[in-house]
C-alpha positions in Angstrom: 54.1 20.8 -6.0 54.0 17.2 -5.9 53.9 14.5 -8.6 53.1 10.9 -8.9 56.2 8.9 -8.2 54.5 5.7 -9.6 53.6 7.4 -12.7 57.1 8.8 -13.2 58.7 5.3 -12.5 56.3 3.9 -15.2 57.2 6.3 -17.7 60.8 5.7 -17.3 60.7 1.9 -17.3 58.5 1.8 -20.3 60.7 4.2 -22.4 64.2 4.5 -21.1 67.0 2.6 -22.9 69.7 1.4 -20.7 67.4 0.6 -17.8 67.7 -2.6 -16.0 64.2 -3.4 -15.9 63.8 -2.8 -19.6 66.5 -5.1 -20.8 67.1 -8.6 -19.1 70.5 -8.6 -20.7 71.7 -5.6 -18.8 70.4 -7.1 -15.4 73.3 -9.3 -15.5 75.8 -6.5 -15.3 77.7 -6.5 -12.2 76.5 -3.1 -11.0 74.5 -0.2 -12.3 76.6 2.7 -13.9 74.0 5.1 -12.4 71.4 5.0 -9.6 68.9 7.7 -10.3 67.6 10.4 -8.2 64.2 8.6 -8.8 65.2 5.3 -7.6 66.0 3.7 -11.0 69.1 2.1 -12.2 70.9 2.6 -15.5 73.4 0.3 -17.3 75.9 0.9 -20.1 74.5 -0.3 -23.4 75.7 -3.7 -24.4 75.5 -3.3 -28.2 78.8 -2.6 -29.9 79.9 0.9 -31.1 82.6 0.4 -33.6 83.9 4.0 -33.6 83.8 4.3 -29.7 85.3 0.8 -29.2 88.1 1.6 -31.8 88.9 5.0 -30.0 88.9 3.1 -26.6 91.4 0.6 -28.0 93.7 3.1 -29.2 93.6 4.9 -25.9 94.3 1.4 -24.1 97.2 0.7 -26.4 98.6 4.3 -25.7 98.1 4.0 -22.0 99.8 0.4 -21.9 102.8 2.0 -23.7 103.0 5.0 -21.6 100.7 5.5 -18.4 101.2 9.3 -18.4 98.7 11.8 -16.9 97.5 12.4 -20.5 96.9 8.8 -21.2 95.0 8.3 -18.0 92.9 11.1 -19.1 92.2 9.8 -22.5 91.6 6.2 -21.2 89.2 7.4 -18.8 87.3 9.7 -21.2 87.1 7.0 -24.0 85.8 4.7 -21.2 83.1 7.0 -19.9 82.0 7.7 -23.6 80.6 4.1 -23.5 78.6 5.0 -20.3 81.4 2.9 -18.1 81.3 5.3 -15.5 82.4 3.0 -12.6 85.5 1.9 -14.7 86.1 5.7 -15.9 86.0 6.8 -12.3 88.3 4.1 -11.0 90.7 5.1 -13.9 90.7 8.7 -13.0 91.3 7.7 -9.4 94.4 5.7 -10.1 95.6 8.6 -12.2 95.3 10.9 -9.2 97.4 8.4 -7.1 100.1 8.9 -9.5 99.6 12.5 -10.4 97.9 14.2 -7.3 98.1 17.6 -8.5 96.6 16.9 -11.9 93.5 19.7 -12.0 92.7 17.9 -15.3 92.2 14.5 -13.8 90.0 16.0 -11.1 88.1 17.9 -13.9 87.2 14.9 -15.6 86.5 12.7 -12.5 84.2 15.5 -11.3 82.2 15.5 -14.5 81.5 11.6 -14.3 80.5 12.1 -10.6 77.8 14.3 -12.0 76.8 11.5 -14.7 76.5 9.2 -11.5 74.4 11.8 -9.5 77.1 12.1 -6.9 76.9 15.9 -6.7 78.9 16.3 -3.4 81.8 14.1 -4.9 81.7 16.2 -8.0 82.0 19.5 -6.1 84.7 18.3 -4.1 86.8 17.3 -7.1 86.0 20.4 -9.1 86.7 22.8 -6.2 90.1 21.0 -5.9 90.8 21.6 -9.7 90.0 25.3 -9.1 92.7 25.4 -6.3 95.2 23.6 -8.5 94.7 25.5 -11.6 94.7 29.0 -10.1 96.6 31.7 -12.0 97.4 29.3 -14.6 96.7 30.6 -18.3 93.9 29.2 -20.4 94.4 25.9 -21.8 92.5 24.5 -24.9 90.9 21.1 -24.0 91.1 18.6 -26.9 87.7 17.3 -27.8 87.0 13.6 -27.7 83.7 14.0 -29.8 84.8 16.7 -32.3 82.3 19.3 -33.5 81.5 19.7 -37.1 84.4 22.0 -37.6 86.7 19.6 -35.9 87.8 22.7 -33.6 88.0 22.7 -29.8 86.2 25.6 -28.5 86.7 25.2 -24.7 89.6 25.4 -22.2 90.0 23.2 -19.3 89.4 26.2 -17.1 86.0 26.8 -18.7 85.1 23.2 -18.1 86.0 23.2 -14.5 83.8 26.3 -13.6 80.9 25.0 -16.0 80.8 21.7 -14.3 81.2 22.9 -11.0 78.4 25.4 -11.4 76.2 22.4 -12.9 76.9 20.3 -9.9 75.8 23.2 -7.5 72.8 23.7 -9.6 71.6 20.0 -9.6 72.1 19.9 -6.0 69.8 22.9 -5.6 72.6 25.1 -4.3 71.7 28.0 -6.6 73.8 30.6 -4.6 77.0 28.7 -5.1 76.0 27.7 -8.7 75.6 31.4 -9.4 79.2 32.1 -8.2 80.7 29.3 -10.4 78.8 30.5 -13.4 80.0 34.2 -13.1 83.7 32.8 -12.8 82.8 30.5 -15.9 81.5 33.6 -17.9 84.9 35.3 -17.3 86.6 32.5 -19.2 83.8 32.1 -22.0 85.8 33.3 -24.8 83.7 32.6 -28.0 79.9 32.6 -28.8 79.5 29.0 -28.0 80.7 29.2 -24.5 79.0 32.6 -23.7 75.7 30.9 -24.9 76.1 27.8 -22.7 77.0 29.8 -19.6 74.4 32.4 -20.0 71.8 29.8 -20.2 72.6 28.0 -17.0 73.4 31.4 -15.2 69.9 32.6 -16.3 68.2 29.5 -15.0 70.2 30.0 -11.9 69.1 33.5 -11.4 65.5 32.7 -12.2 65.5 30.0 -9.5 66.6 32.5 -6.9 63.9 34.9 -8.0 66.4 37.2 -9.4 64.2 38.0 -12.3 65.8 41.5 -13.1 69.4 40.1 -13.1 68.4 37.2 -15.4 66.6 39.6 -17.8 69.8 41.7 -18.0 71.9 38.9 -18.7 70.1 38.0 -21.8 71.6 41.2 -23.4 74.6 39.1 -24.0 72.8 37.1 -26.5 72.4 38.7 -30.0 71.5 37.6 -33.7 75.1 38.1 -34.7 76.4 35.4 -32.8 77.9 32.3 -34.6 77.0 29.2 -32.8 78.8 25.9 -33.7 77.8 23.5 -31.1 75.2 25.0 -28.6 72.3 25.5 -30.9 69.9 24.0 -28.3 71.2 26.5 -25.6 70.7 29.2 -28.0 67.1 28.3 -28.7 66.5 28.2 -25.1 67.9 31.7 -24.6 65.8 33.2 -27.4 62.7 31.6 -25.8 63.5 33.5 -22.6 64.0 36.5 -24.7 60.3 36.1 -26.1 61.9 35.5 -29.7 60.7 31.9 -30.0 57.5 30.2 -29.1 57.6 27.5 -26.6 56.4 24.8 -29.1 59.1 25.5 -31.5 61.7 24.9 -28.9 60.2 21.5 -28.0 60.1 20.6 -31.5 63.5 18.9 -32.6 64.4 18.8 -36.1 64.6 15.1 -37.3 67.8 16.1 -39.1 69.4 16.9 -35.9 72.6 14.9 -35.4 71.2 13.6 -32.1 67.3 14.2 -31.8 67.2 12.6 -28.4 70.0 14.7 -26.8 68.6 17.8 -28.4 65.2 17.1 -26.8 66.7 16.6 -23.4 68.6 19.9 -23.6 65.7 22.0 -25.1 63.2 20.2 -23.2 64.7 20.8 -19.9 64.9 24.5 -20.6 61.4 24.8 -21.7 60.3 22.7 -18.5 62.4 25.0 -16.1 60.7 28.1 -18.1 57.2 26.7 -17.0 58.4 26.0 -13.4 59.7 29.6 -13.1 56.4 30.7 -14.5 54.5 29.0 -11.8 53.2 26.2 -14.1 54.5 23.2 -12.1 51.9 20.7 -13.8 53.3 21.6 -17.1 56.9 21.5 -16.0 56.4 18.1 -14.8 54.9 16.9 -17.9 57.9 17.9 -19.9 60.4 16.8 -17.4 58.8 13.3 -17.6 59.2 13.6 -21.2 62.9 14.4 -21.2 63.6 11.4 -18.8 61.8 9.1 -21.2 64.7 9.6 -23.3 67.8 7.4 -23.7 70.6 9.8 -22.8 70.6 9.3 -19.0 73.9 11.2 -18.7 72.7 14.2 -20.5 72.7 17.4 -18.5 69.0 18.1 -19.3 68.1 14.6 -18.3 69.8 15.0 -14.9 68.5 18.3 -14.2 64.8 17.3 -15.2 65.5 14.2 -12.9 66.8 16.4 -10.0 63.8 18.9 -10.2 61.4 15.9 -10.3 63.1 14.5 -7.1 62.8 17.8 -5.5 59.0 18.3 -6.6 58.2 15.0 -5.0 59.3 16.0 -1.5 
């Protein structure tokens, strides 16, 4: 179960946007935003993004006039959307000095520690958020990047458990990932959230060899579901159910709002499916394709990177 480290590095350096080696302008940055599990460095894009830049300017103005907990959160979130994770984490950390009981600040900082592959730090933050939000009613979390209906679908509680499960999964601690996702399932109160949680829990079961539990879990996924955001997860689950061929899940529609992100999400699911079937060579091939994309903070990208790093050992 080994792969060629040099080959992987070559694939990434030739194809990944945001890599220091691939863009001399990025090499002048003060520090990488991400040090990958495969020994590469990723930097925030230097090109302007008018919408994201404008949103950040508004968040900064609001923060300057009132450095509230809410405005710390939005300033950090808007900064992170531009892949400036070092600065975003510093903002969340400063906010926690002023608001030490803010489970929401812990939730968002934990997310961005995941982006940076600092899984232990993420787990620490998200476990703290679990402790602080205990027994509180579900709280709808506003979207920073709204869906097509402009309707927030998730709660802060969902996002804490979801990201905690992910951090454990990425670390390879599937037993604790399972427990977090089971808690997440309890607060997954619409079809999109159920789909996302079931997908990661299914993979967590499979990685532990709990095939019967994984198969039983798929009964929660039905044709009558209305999916607004998580179409890629829904496709992965229908692959696991045997309702979609593998090639169709790897094929991303060009009309997709973000083709590269969809490939990272769907591709990782297919690669993991092959890995669980015992076809390590095919899994590696697909993982390499996933990490050849530009979304180095996408969960599928990080998961493919984490699996490749483990397969090298």
